C-alpha positions in Angstrom: -15.0 -38.3 -54.0 -12.2 -40.6 -54.9 -10.1 -39.4 -52.0 -13.0 -40.0 -49.6 -13.6 -43.5 -51.0 -9.9 -44.3 -50.5 -10.0 -43.0 -46.9 -13.1 -44.9 -46.0 -11.6 -48.1 -47.5 -8.6 -47.8 -45.3 -10.7 -47.1 -42.2 -12.9 -50.1 -43.0 -10.1 -52.4 -42.1 -10.6 -53.5 -38.5 -6.9 -54.0 -37.9 -5.9 -50.6 -39.4 -8.6 -48.8 -37.3 -7.3 -50.6 -34.2 -3.8 -49.4 -35.0 -5.0 -45.8 -35.5 -6.9 -45.9 -32.2 -3.8 -47.3 -30.4 -1.5 -44.6 -31.8 -4.0 -42.0 -30.8 -3.1 -42.9 -27.2 0.7 -43.0 -27.6 3.4 -43.1 -30.3 4.9 -46.6 -30.5 7.6 -48.5 -32.4 6.4 -51.1 -34.8 7.6 -54.1 -32.8 5.9 -52.9 -29.6 2.7 -52.0 -31.5 2.4 -55.5 -32.9 3.1 -57.1 -29.6 0.6 -54.9 -27.8 -2.1 -55.6 -30.3 -1.2 -59.3 -30.6 -0.6 -58.9 -34.4 2.2 -60.4 -36.3 5.0 -58.0 -37.2 4.6 -58.8 -40.8 0.8 -58.0 -40.8 1.4 -54.9 -38.7 4.1 -53.7 -41.1 1.7 -54.1 -44.0 -1.0 -52.2 -42.4 1.4 -49.4 -41.2 2.6 -49.0 -44.8 -1.0 -48.6 -46.0 -1.8 -46.1 -43.3 1.4 -44.2 -44.0 0.6 -44.1 -47.7 -2.8 -42.7 -46.8 -1.1 -39.9 -44.8 -2.8 -41.0 -41.6 0.4 -41.9 -39.7 4.1 -41.1 -39.9 7.3 -42.3 -38.4 9.2 -40.0 -36.1 13.0 -39.6 -36.0 13.3 -42.1 -33.1 11.4 -44.7 -35.1 8.1 -44.4 -33.3 4.9 -44.4 -35.2 2.4 -41.6 -34.6 -0.7 -40.0 -36.1 -0.3 -37.1 -38.5 -2.4 -34.0 -37.8 -4.6 -35.2 -40.6 -5.0 -38.6 -39.0 -5.8 -37.0 -35.7 -8.6 -34.9 -37.3 -10.0 -38.0 -39.1 -10.2 -39.9 -35.8 -11.9 -36.9 -34.2 -14.6 -36.9 -36.9 -15.0 -40.6 -36.5 -15.9 -40.0 -32.9 -19.0 -38.1 -34.1 -20.0 -41.0 -36.4 -19.4 -43.4 -33.5 -21.7 -41.2 -31.3 -24.4 -41.3 -34.0 -24.1 -45.0 -34.6 -24.2 -45.9 -30.9 -27.5 -44.0 -30.6 -28.9 -44.8 -34.0 -32.4 -45.6 -32.7 -32.6 -42.2 -31.0 -31.5 -40.3 -34.1 -34.0 -42.3 -36.3 -36.7 -40.3 -34.4 -34.9 -37.1 -33.4 -33.2 -34.4 -35.4 -30.2 -32.1 -35.1 -31.4 -30.0 -38.0 -32.7 -27.2 -35.8 -29.4 -26.4 -34.0 -26.7 -24.3 -35.6 -24.4 -26.2 -38.0 -21.3 -25.2 -36.0 -22.7 -27.3 -33.1 -23.9 -30.3 -35.1 -20.5 -30.5 -36.7 -19.0 -30.7 -33.2 -20.8 -34.0 -32.3 -17.4 -35.7 -31.5 -17.5 -33.7 -28.2 -20.6 -35.6 -27.2 -19.0 -39.0 -27.6 -19.0 -39.7 -23.8 -22.6 -38.7 -23.3 -25.1 -41.3 -21.9 -28.6 -41.6 -23.2 -31.4 -41.7 -20.6 -34.7 -43.0 -22.1 -36.8 -42.8 -18.9 -38.3 -39.3 -18.5 -38.6 -39.7 -14.7 -35.0 -40.5 -14.5 -34.1 -37.4 -16.5 -36.1 -35.2 -14.1 -34.4 -36.9 -11.2 -31.0 -36.1 -12.8 -32.0 -32.5 -13.3 -33.2 -32.2 -9.7 -29.9 -33.7 -8.4 -27.9 -31.4 -10.6 -29.7 -28.4 -9.1 -29.1 -29.6 -5.6 -25.4 -30.2 -6.2 -24.8 -26.9 -8.1 -22.6 -24.4 -6.4 -22.1 -21.6 -9.0 -24.9 -21.7 -11.6 -27.9 -23.6 -13.1 -29.0 -22.8 -16.7 -32.1 -24.3 -18.2 -33.5 -24.0 -21.7 -36.9 -25.7 -22.0 -40.3 -25.5 -23.7 -42.0 -25.3 -20.3 -41.3 -24.7 -16.7 -40.1 -27.9 -15.1 -42.4 -27.8 -12.1 -40.7 -30.6 -10.1 -37.4 -28.6 -10.1 -38.9 -25.4 -8.6 -38.4 -26.3 -4.9 -34.8 -27.2 -5.6 -34.2 -24.0 -7.6 -35.6 -22.0 -4.7 -33.1 -23.6 -2.3 -30.3 -23.0 -4.8 -31.2 -19.4 -5.1 -31.2 -19.0 -1.3 -27.6 -20.3 -1.2 -26.5 -17.9 -3.9 -26.5 -20.1 -7.1 -27.0 -18.1 -10.3 -30.0 -19.2 -12.3 -30.7 -18.5 -16.0 -34.0 -19.6 -17.6 -34.9 -19.7 -21.3 -38.5 -20.3 -22.3 -40.6 -19.8 -25.4 -42.6 -16.6 -25.7 -46.3 -17.1 -24.8 -45.7 -20.1 -22.5 -48.4 -20.4 -19.8 -47.2 -22.4 -16.8 -49.7 -24.1 -14.4 -51.1 -21.9 -11.6 -49.0 -23.4 -8.8 -45.8 -23.0 -10.8 -46.7 -19.5 -11.7 -47.2 -18.5 -8.1 -43.8 -19.9 -7.2 -41.8 -18.2 -9.9 -43.6 -14.9 -9.4 -42.9 -15.3 -5.6 -40.6 -13.5 -3.3 -37.5 -15.7 -3.7 -37.4 -15.6 -7.5 -38.2 -11.9 -7.6 -35.7 -10.9 -5.0 -33.0 -13.0 -6.7 -33.9 -11.2 -10.0 -33.4 -7.8 -8.4 -30.0 -9.0 -7.1 -29.0 -10.3 -10.5 -28.9 -13.9 -9.5 -32.0 -14.9 -11.5 -32.4 -13.9 -15.2 -35.0 -15.1 -17.6 -35.3 -14.6 -21.3 -37.7 -15.7 -24.1 -37.2 -17.2 -27.5 -39.7 -17.2 -30.4 -39.3 -21.0 -30.4 -37.5 -23.5 -28.2 -36.3 -26.5 -30.2 -34.1 -28.3 -27.7 -33.7 -29.0 -24.0 -30.5 -28.0 -22.1 -30.2 -28.4 -18.3 -26.7 -27.8 -17.0 -24.6 -26.6 -14.0 -20.9 -25.9 -13.7 -20.5 -29.6 -12.9 -22.6 -31.5 -15.3 -25.1 -31.7 -18.2 -28.2 -33.4 -16.7 -30.4 -33.0 -19.8 -29.6 -32.5 -23.5 -32.6 -33.3 -25.7 -33.4 -32.7 -29.3 -36.7 -32.3 -31.2 -38.3 -35.5 -32.3 -39.5 -35.9 -35.9 -43.0 -34.5 -35.1 -41.4 -31.3 -33.7 -41.7 -31.9 -30.0 -39.4 -32.4 -27.0 -40.1 -35.8 -25.5 -37.5 -35.4 -22.7 -35.4 -38.4 -23.7 -32.0 -36.9 -23.1 -28.3 -37.2 -23.0 -26.3 -36.5 -19.9 -22.6 -36.2 -19.1 -19.9 -34.7 -17.0 -17.0 -34.6 -19.4 -15.4 -31.2 -19.9 -16.0 -31.2 -23.6 -19.7 -32.0 -23.2 -20.0 -29.2 -20.6 -18.3 -26.8 -23.0 -20.5 -27.8 -25.9 -23.7 -27.4 -23.9 -22.5 -24.2 -22.3 -21.7 -22.6 -25.6 -25.0 -23.7 -27.2 -27.0 -22.3 -24.3 -25.2 -18.9 -24.5 -25.8 -18.9 -28.3 -29.6 -19.1 -27.6 -29.3 -16.7 -24.6 -27.8 -14.1 -27.0 -30.7 -14.5 -29.4 -33.4 -14.2 -26.7 -35.4 -11.2 -25.5 -35.5 -10.0 -21.9 -38.1 -8.4 -19.7 -37.6 -6.0 -16.8 -37.6 -7.4 -13.3 -41.1 -7.9 -12.2 -43.9 -10.4 -12.9 -42.4 -13.2 -15.0 -45.5 -14.0 -16.9 -47.7 -10.8 -17.1 -49.9 -12.3 -19.8 -50.8 -15.5 -18.0 -54.5 -16.2 -17.7 -54.1 -17.0 -14.0 
């Protein structure tokens, strides 16, 4: 733990952290670095010495300062802490414990996500995402999102691929049931454009297309999805959500093409 305490002590210095973040953008010579940050050369030199001793930065042959590979990874991990701290109130009432550790450890990839607290705005984002999709729409949810069904029908008509993950035993409302068991969805299933699978339990929300993540929500502390979600269009956010969806997709069971909910009471 001594090495960790030492590292955290160096990172706790605001000026030293500022220097690291600046060097993450570009390698710079000491004089230019101090000028750009409006620090004195003496103070910059002192902090550079400490960061060098901590193995976070090094000096190249041309005299420019740059991050070491170790320093780069430290800053990447800090991005995850930054994401958590920015959304502290959300993560006081929501948990990442149910998702695979490999994904929770990749939180830095979500640093550019935006939190949407309004459920109606979340649904609006999902509807717009479906309307704008050109290649695919993938949804993992604990229920059929009824308001999205008309938009999904239109997307299927124009050839968009749709994957749907739901919990086993889910019973949608009668009007939603009639729509998803209707001609457009069934025909798309026969053509391989619509696939549905089922999980024993759904413990997060994922709504994405090839262009954006419109909904990324985690279980709250009472074990429910409340549809307060993150959204983003960054390539790293898309990859994270895409890979996580495919992880769940691989664990899910499938049914033959036909009635989507054969056990529904309706």
